[in-house]
N, C-alpha and C positions, 0 to 999 in steps of 0.2 A: 736634241733632234732625236726623232724616232724613225725606224725603218720598218717597212711591213711588206709582206708578199704572201702568196697562196701557193701550197704545193699539194700534189696528189697523194692520197693514201690508198693502197690497194684494198679491194674487198674481195670476197670469195665468188662474186658474180662477175665473170669476164666482161671487160669493157665498162664496168660501173666502178667509179671511184668516189672517195670521199675527199673533200676539200679541207686542209688544214690551213687556217688563217693565223698568222703569228705577227705580233708587233713587239719590237725590241728597241730599248733605249740605247742608242748608240754609245753614249758616254759611259754608262755604268754597266752595260751589256745584260740588263735585266729584261726578261720577258714581262711586259707591262700588260699584254692582253693575248687571249688566243681563243679560238673557236673551232669547231668542226662542223661541217654541214654537207648535205648531200648534193649542193650546187654551189657554183660560183656566182655571187650575187653582191653588187655593189651596196645594196640596203644592209646586207649582213655585215659589210666591211665598216659602213657608216655607223651602225649600232655599236659595233665593237670599239671603234675609236672613241665614240661618245662615252662608253662605259669606261674605258681606260682613263679618259681625261677626268672624269668625275673621281675615279678611285685614286688617281695620282694628283689630284687637286690642280689641274691646269685650268686656267681661266683666261678670259679675254683681257683682263686687267694686268697680266704679267708685263714686266718691262720689256722682255724679248719674247716674241711670240714662238710657240712650238712649230718646229718644221717637221713634217711628215715626208719621208723620202720613199719612193717607190719606182718600180720599172714602169714600162709603157703598157702594161696589159689593159684589157677592156675594163675591167672592174676598178683599177687604178684611175683611169681617166673618165669615169662615168660621172654624169652631171648629179646623179643622187649623192654620191660621195663628197663631190666639189661643193654643193650647197650646205652640207652638214658641216664641212670643215669651216666654211665661211662663217656659219652661225657660232662655231666654237672659237673663231679667231685663229684657226690653225692654218699655216702656209703649207703649200705643196712644193715639192721638189722631185724631179723625175730624172730617170736615167737618160743618158744620151740615146737617140734613136739608133736602132741596130747594133747596140754594143751590150754584149751578154754578161759583162762582169761589173756593171756599174751599180749594182745593189749588193755589195759584198758582205755586209752585216747579216742580211736576210739570208743569202745563199749559204754563208758560213753556219749559220743556225740551222738551216735545213740539213746541211751535211751531218752536223752534230746529232740531229734528231735521227737520221737514217742510219748512222753508223754506230749508234750505241749498241753495247753488247746485248742489252735486253731488248732491243727493238724486235717485234715478232717476226719470226721466220716464215709464218703463214700470213696470208691476208687477213684483214680484220673481218670478223663475221657480222659486225653491227656498228652502228654509229656510237652506241653505249660503250662497247668495248674499246673502240678507237678513243673515246673522250676520257676513258679510265687511264688508259696508257699515256696520253698526252698530258693529263693532269699530273701523273707521277713524274713525268719527265720535266715538266716545267718546275715542279717543286724541287727535284734534284737540281736542276739547272740554276735556279735562283738561290737555293739555300746551301748546296753542298758543293757544287762545281767551282773549284778554285781556278779562275780564268787567267790565262797567261797574259792577255793584253792589259789586265788591270792589276798587275803585281801579285798574282796569284791569291787574291781575295775572292770571296764569292760576290756575285752581283748584289745580294741583300746587303752584305757588309759595306759595300761601296755606297749603296743607296741610303743606309743609315749613317754614314760616315764613320763607321767603326774602323774602316780601312786605314784611317789616318794613324790611330794608335798601333794597329797591328803592323803596318809598314815601318813605324818609328822602332818598334821592339825588334823587328827583323833586321833593321839596320844596325842596331846596337849589337845583335849576335853575330852578324856578319863581320863587323869591325872587331869584335873580340876574337873571332877565329882568325881573321887575317893578322892581327897583332900576334896571336899564339903561332901562326905559320911563320912569321918574320923572326920571332925570338928562337924559333927551332931551326933557322937557317935555310928554310925551303924557298923563300922568295928573294933571296939575295941575288944581285947581278952576278953572273958567272957560276951560280949554283947549278950543278948538273952538267956544265960544260964538258967535263972530262968523262961523262958517262956515255960512251958510244958503243 
């Protein structure tokens, strides 16, 4: 299942925005596609999802079809996107009407984008500058960010299934530390009961 949405990026021209399109794989938390444009357009979204499906090798012949979740915005409900998704064999899922928190994965990702310490303090001067920043962010997010909801591995490690061995090694280290704690008398019942 993928989730996608669009958010605004400020520019130096008052009242003019850039639009950041982001698609995230919900299961592994990997950003699978992104784009920045000067307009909100379902055609851009359709092309973005098409490219992501090619890159991630998503095809109509999968046993279980890909589900693309979105809120109820105009671009998300547009016929252009709907027909492209039908061609790709992708099913659509939408937030409930008038519910603001039904697309939590995309909203959480946008919060991470805008609260990064290196998020520009000044508005973007051009589309190229915003693309450079978003590219660096996506690279950090997918390859360096140890995500709490996937056991503190990176989305890329989860995607490549390296997370299985990493989590196994972590479990061994945690168990050794727990055993050491037990042998030191720190975890025994009643330990510390008289320390008031």
